[in-house]
SELO-840219 format. One record per residue: x, y, z of N, C-alpha, C, O in turn. Coordinates in steps of 0.1 Angstrom, whole numbers, padded with zeros to 4 digits, always signed. Example, Ala and Ser with C-alpha at 12.3 -4.5 7.8 and 13.67 -1.06 7.14 Angstrom:
<nodes>
+0132-0057+0078+0123-0045+0078+0132-0033+0078+0142-0033+0085
+0128-0022+0071+0137-0011+0071+0129+0000+0079+0134+0011+0080
</nodes>
This chain:
<nodes>
-0172-0449-0102-0159-0446-0109-0156-0431-0106-0165-0423-0107
-0143-0429-0103-0139-0415-0102-0130-0411-0113-0121-0419-0117
-0132-0399-0118-0123-0394-0129-0119-0380-0125-0125-0374-0117
-0108-0375-0131-0103-0362-0129-0110-0353-0139-0109-0355-0151
-0116-0342-0134-0124-0333-0142-0123-0319-0135-0125-0318-0123
-0120-0309-0143-0121-0295-0137-0135-0290-0137-0143-0292-0147
-0139-0283-0126-0152-0278-0125-0151-0263-0121-0144-0260-0111
-0158-0255-0127-0159-0240-0124-0170-0238-0114-0181-0242-0116
-0166-0231-0103-0176-0228-0093-0175-0213-0090-0165-0207-0091
-0186-0207-0086-0186-0192-0083-0183-0190-0069-0188-0197-0060
-0174-0181-0066-0170-0178-0052-0172-0163-0050-0172-0155-0059
-0175-0159-0038-0177-0145-0034-0163-0139-0029-0159-0142-0018
-0157-0132-0038-0143-0126-0035-0146-0112-0030-0153-0104-0036
-0139-0108-0019-0141-0095-0013-0129-0087-0011-0130-0075-0009
-0117-0093-0011-0105-0086-0008-0094-0089-0017-0092-0101-0021
-0086-0079-0022-0074-0081-0030-0063-0077-0021-0061-0066-0016
-0054-0087-0018-0042-0085-0009-0030-0083-0018-0026-0092-0025
-0025-0071-0017-0013-0067-0025+0000-0068-0016-0001-0063-0005
+0010-0074-0021+0023-0075-0013+0033-0073-0024+0038-0082-0031
+0038-0060-0026+0046-0056-0037+0060-0053-0032+0061-0044-0023
+0070-0059-0038+0084-0056-0034+0088-0043-0042+0088-0044-0055
+0091-0032-0035+0095-0020-0042+0110-0017-0041+0115-0008-0046
+0117-0025-0033+0131-0023-0030+0133-0009-0025+0126-0004-0016
+0144-0002-0030+0147+0011-0025+0141+0022-0034+0145+0033-0034
+0131+0018-0042+0126+0027-0052+0111+0032-0050+0104+0035-0059
+0107+0032-0037+0094+0037-0034+0094+0052-0037+0104+0059-0034
+0083+0057-0042+0082+0071-0045+0067+0076-0041+0058+0068-0043
+0066+0088-0035+0053+0093-0032+0054+0108-0034+0064+0115-0032
+0042+0114-0038+0041+0128-0040+0029+0133-0032+0019+0126-0030
+0030+0145-0026+0020+0151-0019+0014+0162-0027+0021+0171-0032
+0000+0162-0028-0007+0172-0036-0016+0180-0027-0023+0174-0019
-0017+0193-0029-0025+0202-0021-0039+0202-0027-0042+0196-0038
-0048+0210-0021-0062+0210-0025-0064+0216-0039-0075+0214-0045
-0054+0223-0044-0055+0229-0057-0050+0220-0068-0050+0223-0080
-0044+0209-0064-0039+0199-0073-0024+0201-0076-0019+0194-0085
-0018+0209-0069-0003+0212-0071+0005+0202-0062+0002+0201-0050
+0016+0197-0067+0025+0189-0059+0033+0198-0050+0039+0207-0055
+0032+0195-0037+0039+0204-0027+0051+0197-0020+0058+0203-0013
+0052+0184-0023+0063+0177-0017+0064+0163-0024+0055+0158-0029
+0076+0157-0022+0078+0143-0028+0088+0136-0020+0096+0142-0012
+0088+0123-0021+0098+0115-0013+0101+0103-0022+0093+0097-0029
+0114+0099-0021+0119+0086-0028+0128+0079-0018+0136+0086-0011
+0126+0066-0017+0135+0059-0008+0128+0046-0003+0121+0040-0011
+0130+0043+0009+0123+0031+0015+0109+0034+0018+0105+0046+0019
+0101+0024+0019+0087+0025+0023+0086+0031+0037+0092+0025+0046
+0080+0042+0039+0079+0048+0053+0073+0039+0063+0064+0031+0060
+0078+0041+0076+0073+0032+0087+0058+0033+0090+0053+0023+0095
+0052+0044+0086+0037+0045+0089+0028+0037+0080+0016+0036+0082
+0034+0031+0069+0026+0023+0060+0023+0010+0066+0030+0005+0075
+0012+0004+0062+0007-0008+0069+0016-0021+0066+0022-0022+0056
+0015-0030+0076+0022-0043+0075+0036-0043+0079+0042-0032+0081
+0042-0055+0080+0056-0057+0083+0064-0056+0070+0067-0066+0064
+0066-0044+0066+0072-0042+0052+0087-0040+0052+0093-0041+0041
+0093-0039+0063+0108-0038+0064+0114-0027+0054+0125-0028+0051
+0106-0017+0051+0110-0007+0042+0111-0011+0027+0114-0002+0019
+0108-0023+0024+0110-0028+0010+0097-0033+0004+0097-0036-0008
+0086-0033+0011+0073-0039+0006+0062-0029+0008+0061-0022+0018
+0053-0029-0002+0040-0021-0001+0030-0032+0001+0027-0040-0007
+0023-0032+0013+0013-0042+0017+0000-0035+0019-0002-0028+0029
-0009-0038+0009-0022-0031+0010-0033-0042+0008-0032-0051+0000
-0044-0041+0016-0056-0049+0015-0067-0040+0009-0071-0030+0015
-0072-0043-0003-0081-0035-0010-0095-0042-0011-0096-0053-0015
-0105-0035-0006-0119-0040-0006-0123-0039-0021-0124-0029-0027
-0127-0051-0027-0131-0051-0041-0144-0044-0044-0147-0040-0055
-0153-0043-0034-0166-0037-0036-0165-0022-0036-0171-0015-0044
-0156-0016-0027-0156-0002-0025-0143+0004-0031-0142+0016-0034
-0133-0004-0033-0120+0001-0038-0112+0008-0027-0101+0013-0029
-0117+0007-0014-0110+0013-0003-0099+0004+0002-0100-0008+0002
-0088+0010+0007-0077+0003+0013-0081+0000+0028-0083+0009+0036
-0082-0013+0031-0088-0017+0044-0078-0015+0056-0082-0013+0067
-0065-0017+0053-0055-0017+0064-0048-0004+0065-0037-0003+0072
-0053+0007+0059-0047+0020+0060-0051+0027+0073-0062+0027+0077
-0041+0032+0080-0043+0040+0092-0039+0054+0089-0028+0056+0083
-0047+0064+0093-0044+0078+0090-0030+0082+0096-0029+0080+0108
-0021+0087+0088-0008+0091+0094-0009+0104+0101-0018+0112+0098
-0001+0106+0111+0000+0119+0117+0008+0129+0109+0016+0125+0100
+0006+0142+0111+0013+0152+0103+0028+0150+0105+0036+0152+0096
+0032+0146+0117+0047+0143+0120+0052+0132+0111+0064+0132+0107
+0044+0122+0108+0048+0111+0100+0051+0116+0086+0061+0112+0080
+0042+0124+0081+0045+0130+0067+0057+0139+0067+0065+0138+0058
+0059+0147+0077+0070+0156+0078+0083+0148+0079+0093+0151+0072
+0083+0137+0087+0095+0129+0088+0098+0122+0074+0110+0121+0070
+0088+0117+0067+0090+0111+0054+0096+0121+0045+0106+0118+0038
+0091+0133+0044+0096+0143+0035+0111+0147+0038+0118+0150+0029
+0114+0147+0051+0127+0150+0055+0137+0138+0054+0149+0140+0056
+0132+0127+0050+0140+0115+0049+0144+0109+0062+0153+0101+0063
+0136+0112+0073+0139+0107+0086+0132+0094+0090+0134+0088+0100
+0123+0089+0081+0114+0078+0084+0117+0066+0075+0108+0058+0072
+0130+0064+0072+0133+0052+0064+0135+0040+0073+0142+0041+0083
+0129+0029+0069+0131+0017+0077+0144+0010+0073+0147-0001+0078
</nodes>
C-alpha cells in the first residue's frame, strides 16, 4: 500500500544563490582604510558586478561555510572610477 507522507531528510547545503531585483536604486559606498567614506554611487548595477544583471539585478553566490562571495571577480581601478563618475551604467 502506498500513502502520502512527508519525510524530513538531511541535505548538505553549500551555496546560497541570491538574485535580487534592485531596479534603478542600487547604491554603493567606498570606504578607505581609516573607515571614512570617500565616494558613493547610486543608479544601475555597475557592469563589473557578476552575472547577466542588465543593470537591474544583484546576482551573488555565497558560500555558506565561509560567507565568501564565490562569483566575485576583483574589479580594476578603472571600473571603480567609471562607477563613481556614472559612466558604467548598464
